[in-house]
Backbone as CSV, one residue per row, in Angstrom:
resi,resn,N_x,N_y,N_z,CA_x,CA_y,CA_z,C_x,C_y,C_z
1,MET,88.606,175.853,155.544,89.142,176.307,156.761,90.343,175.769,156.572
2,ALA,91.647,176.292,156.724,92.970,175.785,157.430,93.033,175.485,158.223
3,LEU,94.392,174.796,158.654,93.812,174.067,159.778,94.679,174.331,161.054
4,MET,94.705,175.026,162.211,95.955,175.108,163.028,96.451,174.794,163.647
5,ILE,97.879,174.434,164.078,98.042,173.625,165.825,97.870,174.160,166.930
6,THR,97.715,174.062,168.015,97.102,174.125,169.353,98.531,174.473,170.221
7,ASP,98.395,174.976,171.094,99.752,175.086,172.060,99.363,173.981,173.376
8,GLU,98.286,173.019,172.644,98.783,171.732,172.720,99.294,171.129,172.374
9,CYS,100.562,170.930,171.611,101.252,170.154,170.577,102.542,169.645,171.329
10,ILE,103.009,168.634,171.365,104.151,167.977,171.781,105.190,167.757,171.596
11,ASN,104.900,168.709,170.085,106.217,168.543,169.632,106.245,166.603,168.734
12,CYS,105.528,165.915,168.977,105.373,164.872,168.217,106.619,164.277,167.400
13,ASP,106.174,165.392,166.164,106.908,164.829,164.764,106.280,164.361,163.957
14,VAL,105.186,163.041,164.398,104.314,162.795,164.157,103.169,163.366,162.321
15,CYS,102.712,164.614,162.866,102.107,165.000,161.649,102.998,165.734,160.435
16,GLU,104.283,166.073,161.183,104.496,166.343,159.762,105.152,165.826,158.238
17,PRO,105.292,164.766,158.657,105.758,163.535,157.363,104.227,163.113,156.572
18,GLU,103.187,163.398,157.408,101.536,163.111,156.741,101.616,163.603,155.848
19,CYS,101.741,164.900,156.240,101.634,166.511,155.283,101.669,166.132,153.850
20,PRO,100.820,166.480,152.896,100.996,165.976,151.515,101.624,167.053,150.789
21,ASN,100.908,168.374,151.526,101.864,169.567,150.717,102.619,170.048,151.594
22,GLU,103.061,169.810,151.885,104.013,170.562,153.295,103.768,171.436,153.510
23,ALA,102.725,171.652,153.762,102.151,172.897,155.010,102.385,173.108,156.328
24,ILE,102.576,171.743,157.156,103.226,171.650,158.251,104.772,172.185,158.188
25,SER,105.145,172.838,159.617,106.596,172.919,159.620,106.963,173.006,160.904
26,GLN,108.169,173.001,161.573,108.414,173.368,163.144,107.961,175.159,163.668
27,GLY,107.691,175.276,164.287,107.871,176.701,164.438,108.367,176.853,165.741
28,GLU,108.475,178.219,166.715,109.899,178.627,167.468,109.422,177.298,168.809
29,GLU,108.287,176.946,169.026,107.837,176.566,169.967,107.375,175.387,169.588
30,ILE,106.169,174.513,168.727,105.074,173.877,168.442,105.475,174.103,167.163
31,TYR,105.202,173.022,166.706,105.159,172.794,164.920,104.168,173.947,164.380
32,GLN,104.037,173.877,163.357,102.945,175.041,162.739,102.326,174.943,161.190
33,ILE,100.950,175.102,161.469,100.423,175.030,159.604,100.633,176.125,159.282
34,ASP,100.823,176.307,157.756,100.809,177.276,156.684,99.499,177.327,156.078
35,PRO,98.671,178.205,156.214,97.534,178.639,155.708,97.816,178.644,154.048
36,ASN,97.946,179.042,154.248,98.836,179.405,151.900,99.067,177.432,151.583
37,LEU,99.205,176.747,152.343,99.748,175.212,151.787,98.425,174.214,152.237
38,CYS,97.550,174.453,153.285,97.241,173.833,153.699,96.076,173.678,153.166
39,THR,95.181,172.711,153.174,93.915,172.153,151.983,93.127,171.077,152.421
40,GLN,93.536,170.378,153.921,93.272,170.359,155.076,92.617,168.389,153.923
41,CYS,93.572,168.530,153.466,94.025,167.132,152.085,93.090,166.796,151.319
42,VAL,92.437,167.498,151.077,91.720,167.297,149.506,92.581,168.089,148.722
43,GLY,91.855,166.426,147.567,92.524,166.963,146.728,93.512,165.223,146.652
44,HIS,94.063,164.974,148.505,94.515,164.287,148.654,94.523,163.338,149.125
45,PHE,93.466,163.088,149.985,92.719,162.066,151.090,90.843,163.261,151.503
46,ASP,90.426,161.586,152.071,89.633,161.834,153.041,89.421,163.124,153.827
47,THR,90.123,162.845,154.348,89.992,163.534,156.048,91.336,163.721,156.350
48,PRO,91.900,164.703,156.972,93.341,165.485,157.239,94.433,164.614,157.441
49,GLN,95.202,163.685,157.116,95.852,162.962,158.042,96.859,163.477,159.144
50,CYS,96.942,164.898,159.076,97.740,165.497,160.275,96.469,165.024,161.542
51,ILE,95.769,165.177,161.271,94.950,165.109,162.602,93.734,163.333,163.551
52,GLU,95.011,162.453,161.907,94.042,161.474,161.836,95.870,160.804,163.148
53,VAL,97.195,161.730,163.083,97.740,160.915,163.582,98.358,161.049,164.262
54,CYS,97.512,162.650,164.387,98.036,163.711,166.408,97.628,162.605,167.223
55,PRO,98.701,162.221,168.093,97.913,161.559,169.630,97.611,162.407,170.272
56,VAL,97.678,164.251,170.597,97.121,165.079,171.621,95.331,165.326,170.924
57,ASP,95.749,165.497,169.589,94.340,166.413,169.175,94.430,167.427,169.126
58,CYS,95.557,167.847,168.534,95.573,169.834,168.855,94.773,170.274,167.621
59,ILE,94.904,169.838,166.499,95.001,170.381,165.481,93.919,170.605,164.716
60,ILE,93.457,172.077,164.727,91.269,171.996,164.848,91.644,173.322,163.123
61,PRO,90.296,173.320,162.723,90.605,174.433,161.665,90.562,175.186,162.344
62,ASP,91.507,176.173,161.726,91.747,177.322,161.351,90.871,178.549,161.260
63,PRO,90.608,179.999,162.731,89.312,180.637,162.973,89.858,181.555,162.175
64,ASN,91.167,181.667,161.864,91.721,183.462,161.226,91.821,183.094,159.348
65,HIS,91.244,181.602,159.234,90.929,181.519,157.454,89.757,180.568,156.505
66,PRO,88.633,181.258,157.701,87.491,180.689,156.746,87.492,179.700,155.846
67,GLU,87.299,178.722,155.109,87.242,178.631,153.605,86.438,177.495,153.328
68,ASN,85.700,177.032,152.185,85.324,176.256,151.436,85.586,174.764,150.780
69,ASP,84.529,174.104,150.658,85.628,173.114,150.633,85.596,173.502,149.233
70,GLU,85.228,174.600,148.398,85.417,174.961,146.538,86.790,175.690,146.440
71,GLN,87.062,176.358,148.055,88.620,176.970,147.895,89.617,176.163,148.863
72,LEU,88.859,175.134,149.451,90.374,173.831,149.040,90.561,173.696,147.808
73,GLN,89.582,173.300,147.277,89.543,172.007,146.045,90.378,173.571,145.335
74,ALA,90.461,174.235,145.319,91.024,175.560,144.620,92.844,175.413,144.441
75,ARG,92.945,175.368,145.666,94.090,176.003,145.885,95.259,174.111,145.945
76,TYR,94.091,173.375,146.858,94.472,171.652,145.751,95.212,172.325,144.062
77,GLU,94.508,172.262,143.425,94.376,172.229,141.697,95.295,173.904,141.801
78,ARG,95.685,174.585,142.020,97.194,175.522,142.180,98.068,175.012,142.694
79,LEU,98.408,173.874,143.765,99.772,174.171,143.814,100.123,172.463,143.193
80,THR,98.711,172.085,143.138,99.690,170.579,142.401,99.714,171.229,140.776
81,SER,99.705,171.827,140.263,99.759,172.251,138.915,101.274,173.030,138.670
82,ALA,101.525,173.127,140.251,102.614,174.222,139.971,104.164,173.056,140.423
83,ALA,103.474,172.135,140.216,105.051,171.570,140.604,105.044,170.242,139.334
């Protein structure tokens, strides 16, 4: 699954620079994650880096974008081959 940021976000700015896919950006009120770019850090790290640094635990799997590891790996390959 892609990840999402809940409304518990405090806009602390620590997650955005940690995302290797640049999937995190400032939204109107809180940070948001682009599900078309999020791979849960598959291909880059063993764990999602945004979750690792989030001080309020407001980053969760996005129930609107159910994906398995193979799909996340395919997205990683697509994103990195285009670079």
